[in-house]
N, C-alpha and C positions, 0 to 999 in steps of 0.2 A: 918670463915674468911680464905680466901685462902692465903697460905704461898707463898711469893715471892721468886723466885730462882734467885740469882745474878750470872750471867755468868762472868767468868774471861776473860780478853782479850785473854789469850792463848787458852782457850776453844773455843772462837769465831773464832779465827784463824784456829784451828784444824777443826772445823765444815766447815768453808769455803773451806779449802783445800780438805777435804773429799768429799764435794759436788762437787767440781770442778773435782776431779778425776772420780767420778761416772758418771758425765755428759759427760766427755770426753770419758770414756769407752763405754757408751751407744751410743755416736755418732759414734765411730769407728766401733763398732760391727754392726751398721746399714749400714755403708758406706765403710767398709774395702775394698770391691772389687773396688770401685772407687779409693780409695787411693793406693791400692797395685797392681791391675792388669788391670788398664784401658788400658794400652798399649797392653794387650792381645787381645782386640777387634780389634785393628789394624792388629795384626798378623792373626786373623781369616779372615779378609777382604783380606789381601795379599795372604794368602794360597788359599783362595777361588778363587781369580783372576787367580792365577797360574794354578790351576786345571781346571778352566773354559776354559782358552785359550789353555792349553797345553795337556789336556787329550783327549783321543779318546772317542767316544760314547760307552756306555756300563755300566758295573757294577760300575766303579769308578764315572762316571758322575751321576749315579742314587744316589750313596751314598752321594755325595756332595749336591745334590738337597735336599735329605732327611735331611741332617745336617742343611742346611740353613733354611729349614722350621721349624725344631725343635727349633733352636735358636730363630727364630722369635716368636714362641709360648711362649718361656721362657720370652722374652722381653715384651710380652703382659700379663705376669704373669699367663699364663695358665700352671702352673707348672706340674700338673699331666699328661697332654697330652705331654708336653715337656720331662718329665722324662721317660715315657714309650718309646718314640721314640729314645731319646738319648741313653738309656740303650741298646735298640735293635741294634743301630748303633755301639756302643762301643763293643758289644759282637760279632758283625758280621764282622767287618772290623778292619784291622790293619793299620799301617802307620799313616800318618798325619790325615786322616779323623777319624780313630778310636781314636787317641789321643785327637783331638779337641772335639769329642763327649764325651769322658770321662771327660775332663776338664769342659765342659759346663754342663754335668750331675752333677758334684760336685757342681757347682754354683747353679743349679736349686734346688738341695737338700738343700743347705744352705739358699737360699732365701725363701724356703718353711718351714724353721726352723726344718728340719729333720737333726739334727746335727750329729747323729750317722752314717747315710748313707753318708752324705757329707764328714765326716772324712774319712770313708773307701774309697770313690772315690778319694779324694785328695791324699791319701797315695798310692793308686793304680797307679795314674798318675805319682806321683813322683818316684815310684819304676820302672815303666815300660817305661815311655817316658822321657828321659833325654837329648834329642837333643837340646832343646831350653832352655837356662839358665833362661830367664825372666819368662817363663810359669812354669818351674819346681820350681823355687824359690817361685813363686806366689802360686803354689799348696801346697808347704810346709807351707807357711804362712797361707793359707786357713785352713790347718789342725790345726794350732795354734789358729785361730779364732774360730773354732769349739770347741776346748778344752776350750777356754776362756768362750764361751757361756755355756759350761757344768760345769763351775766354777772349772775346773782342772787347777789352775793357774800355778803351778810349771812346769808341762809338757807343758803347753801352751807357757810359756817363753822359754823353750828349743826349741820348734818348730820354734819360731821366730828367735832364734839364729841360728838354722840349716839353715833357709832361708838366713840369712846373710852370713854364712860360704859358702854356695853353690854358691852364686853370690854376692860377696862383692861390686861390681860396680853397682848393681841394682839401678835404679832411685828411688825405694821404700825403699832403705836402711835406711834412717832416720826414716821412719815409722816403720820399723821392730825393730830398736833400741828402739823406743818409746813404741812399743807394748810389747817388752820383759821386759822393765823396769816396765811398768804398771802391768804386770802379776807377776813379782817378788815382787813388792810392795804388791800386794794382797796376795801373798804367805808368806810375811814377811821375804824374803831372802835379808837381808841388804847387805851382801857381794857381791852378784851378782849385786844389784842395784848400789852400789858405784863403782864397777869395770866398768860397762857399762856406767855409767855417766862420768867417767874419759875418756873413749874412745870417747864418744860424744863430750866432751869438746875439745878434740884434733882434731876431724874430722869435727865437725859442730859448732864451737864456734860462739856465738852471734846470732844464728838462733832461730827462734820460736820453732823449734823442741827441741833444747837444753833447752830453757826456760821452756817449758812444762815438759820435763823430770825432770828438777830440782824441779819443783813443785810436781811432783809425788814422788820424793825421800823425799821431806820435809814432806809429809804425814806420811811416815814410820818413819822418825826421830822424829817427834812430838809425835807419838803414841808409841814409844819404851820405 
């Protein structure tokens, strides 16, 4: 005869919160680029237009054409083709074209689940190209997403905080707060969670971001 296991209301609540956090984490890791760096695509288009109309024929025009074709390959999910070309462009050119190639190279590595190479490329971009705050903060957050996929939650939380510190006015700031809290919850760092939750309460009160962050924090409190 099978023994029946009676679940307490608190246990049921804990399981619901844990499942919610895991589902939210999975969604973010699959869609973080949409959340955090969608505006970067606009920058690529703008920079491309500037180069197209402003550059003379020659090496620069060729590099931009190669970049556009490589990005198109990445969008078609032909990641190996895109990675080879983007790496070649990033190694061969400096300036805006080289920076955009390196940024998109990191994205291609990430989308192909090569998190070690993606982490390295995001960090290279953040170290070398710091002219644009949005893309630099996005690269720093990208490094955080790579670390989260590698289940290195404490350093992942730090990276998302670094993205916030670099560009506090970023339109992705609420997502960075949320991501930092989620990783600190996974790392069991209640002090950081409570501190960041207080900041969110002040900056984003009554928002869905704050409500989700509160739920993340509750998973840690319930399991403490």
